[in-house]
C-alpha positions, 0 to 999 in steps of 0.5 A, a space after each residue: 425217439 429215433 436217435 439211437 436207430 438213426 431215424 433222427 439226426 442227434 446233432 439236430 436235437 434241440 436239447 443239449 442234455 439229450 445230445 450229451 447223454 445219447 452221445 455218451 451212451 447214458 439214459 440220463 444225466 444221473 449216470 454221468 460221473 461229471 454231473 457235479 461239475 457239468 456247466 450244461 446241467 448246472 446252468 439248466 438247474 440254475 433257472 428260475 421255476 418250480 420244474 427246474 428244482 423238480 428236475 434236479 430232485 429227479 436226477 438226485 433220486 435216480 442217482 441214489 435209488 435207481 431208475 426202477 425205484 424212481 419209476 415206481 414212485 412216478 407211477 403213483 403221481 397225480 401230475 407231472 411232478 410230485 413228491 419222492 416219498 
């Protein structure tokens, strides 16, 4: 919070994906037309761990179904990550 209204300096943000999205006026990487060739996101998704797989699934779901459908599903989850059914 605070990046869009100037309360925080986006150039000091630690998350490179957040910086990219805010500077390009995207809500998330799911809106980017360069997603499939983006080295930043592909490096992130290439990391080992369950959460990185789930982040990829979330981006793909939002691209296919939109934020509203994603939020409906996410509201029913028991934990941080669940299924897209």
